[in-house]
C-alpha positions, -999 to +999 in steps of 0.1 A: -324+495+100-343+474+078-335+448+050-367+456+028-391+481+029-421+469+006-452+495-011-477+480-025-514+487-040-521+526-022-532+557-027-514+590-014-531+626-016-523+663-004-498+649+024-469+673+031-438+664+052-405+683+056-383+654+035-408+634+013-442+644+011-456+615+016-427+588+023-391+590+033-372+558+033-336+556+048-312+527+044-319+498+030-311+467+015-345+466-012-365+490-016-400+482-036-431+506-046-456+491-070-489+500-083-491+530-061-503+563-071-486+597-054-513+630-058-501+666-048-479+652-024-455+682-015-422+683+002-408+713+017-376+695+008-369+668-011-388+642-029-424+658-035-438+624-031-408+600-022-376+604-011-349+572-004-319+578+005-283+565+024-290+581+055-249+590+054-240+562+081-226+527+073-245+517+103-277+520+091-269+500+064-274+462+074-244+442+076-236+417+046-262+435+024-236+431-010-253+451-040-292+463-030-318+479-053-343+501-050-373+496-078-406+514-086-430+497-109-464+509-126-465+540-098-480+571-109-470+604-096-492+637-104-491+673-092-465+668-065-441+698-054-405+696-042-387+726-034-359+708-034-346+678-057-370+658-076-406+674-077-423+635-074-392+614-068-357+614-050-334+586-052-297+599-032-278+568-025-242+571-033-220+548-010-203+531-036-189+507-007-222+491-008-238+502-042-277+505-047-291+493-085-317+516-097-353+505-114-379+526-126-406+509-152-436+517-161-442+544-143-458+579-154-452+610-136-476+635-150-473+677-139-446+676-106-425+706-102-390+709-088-380+745-072-348+730-077-334+698-099-352+671-117-388+684-121-403+648-116-372+628-110-338+631-093-315+603-091-279+608-073-256+577-079-226+560-076-217+526-089-249+517-096-267+501-126-300+526-132-329+520-154-357+536-162-377+521-188-413+524-206-421+553-184-440+588-195-426+625-185-457+647-194-458+690-184-432+686-154-411+714-145-378+718-125-361+755-118-323+741-132-308+705-141-336+684-159-374+695-163-381+657-161-350+640-149-318+646-134-297+618-127-260+630-108-228+616-095-211+584-110-235+560-116-215+531-131-242+526-160-280+543-171-303+529-193-331+550-205-355+532-229-390+531-242-396+566-228-418+592-238-411+633-230-431+654-238-444+693-225-410+694-201-395+729-190-369+740-174-350+772-170-311+756-172-296+729-185-321+702-206-358+707-208-363+670-203-332+651-193-299+664-176-270+633-179-241+641-153-225+607-143-191+617-154-174+587-164-204+567-164-220+550-201-252+557-210-280+545-231-310+563-249-329+536-266-362+538-284-370+572-267-397+601-279-390+636-267-420+661-282-420+697-273-399+702-241-395+738-239-370+762-221-384+788-196-353+806-192-354+846-204-318+853-196-307+827-223-292+806-194-305+768-205-287+744-229-298+709-245-337+716-253-343+678-248-314+668-233-280+678-222-249+657-214-230+672-191-207+648-185-205+608-193-206+591-230-228+572-245-256+563-272-288+574-285-304+546-308-340+549-325-350+582-309-370+610-324-366+645-311-398+665-327-400+709-318-377+710-291-365+746-280-335+756-265-325+798-262-288+787-259-275+759-276-286+722-284-323+727-297-329+689-293-296+677-276-262+698-255-234+672-261-199+680-231-173+659-215-148+680-189-114+671-200-116+657-159-145+630-170-131+620-202-129+579-210-104+566-232-128+553-264-157+570-252-174+581-274-210+598-285-235+579-311-264+586-330-279+556-346-315+559-365-326+594-350-352+618-362-347+654-357-375+671-369-379+714-362-356+719-330-349+754-323-321+769-307-294+798-314-269+771-318-278+739-329-307+734-340-306+700-332-274+687-321-246+716-301-218+706-284-191+730-264-164+715-246-167+684-261-139+660-253-152+626-266-159+619-307-188+625-324-204+593-347-238+605-364-253+572-388-283+570-404-302+598-386-326+625-403-322+660-397-353+677-413-368+718-408-345+721-377-333+760-370-310+777-357-310+817-347-280+831-360-262+827-395-231+805-381-251+784-355-255+758-379-293+749-384-289+712-380-252+704-359-229+725-344-196+719-333-176+742-313-138+746-313-129+730-284-147+704-299-128+665-305-147+659-341-180+649-356-179+623-384-218+620-400-228+593-422-257+577-442-279+611-430-304+630-446-303+667-439-337+686-458-349+719-444-324+729-422-322+768-414-293+794-402-310+832-399 
């Protein structure tokens, strides 16, 4: 085991490996990747360019480490491929006894592909704080659970701020961002989701831009334009199973724009099996569409949902056919 692994100012091209096309890092106190480029790397398993894992054994972690950190700053990932999770980058560290905080800042994920989850980025974390900021995700694709970014397991918190998602695609559950953090809290702020599209011909996807499988949280100052789902939630799909309900947990949309999004049910936002209340305030819904007459051109709320409160918002030109 190592206390710190640092990779800086390097370029990796056309590398191939079983796990982590260029790098596989296991069980460190601190991991730092800064100012690197990863182009056309391939993994036969997870992490097309890089995978960071806990190793699954406490003995791999140096004693007395306390809270650990994984940081990626100013890195570029382009054209990387993974057979499993994380077309460019996989971080799978789920040891709650020595939790790890993850920071992804000012990175660029372009044209990466996963044949599993997370077309560009996959994070599985338990009791850690995850921050993805000022990062671009364009033209990435995944088979399921997040064409660009998938976060799973029981992260303590998730912040996605100042990020741009465009032309990402997925066959099932979220063409751009897939959130499944159980009882964790998320904040998505100042982000743009543009033209993220489904590739499913079987109608298996939900959430043209974002799918919240579990967790609760807020969307603030975000734009959702031209996203598409073949089933539910042209822009956003919400679910919160009873097993993961948090007392006082809510979903909040504040100062958001939804324009030109499309789905069968819920042109902009759809809910099904959602046990957290939804609050929409000061939002604009413009020319979103549902392809069924009872689908809700802007918002669809299933009968098993807790409820939705809409205030100070504008609805213009939304349709349900």
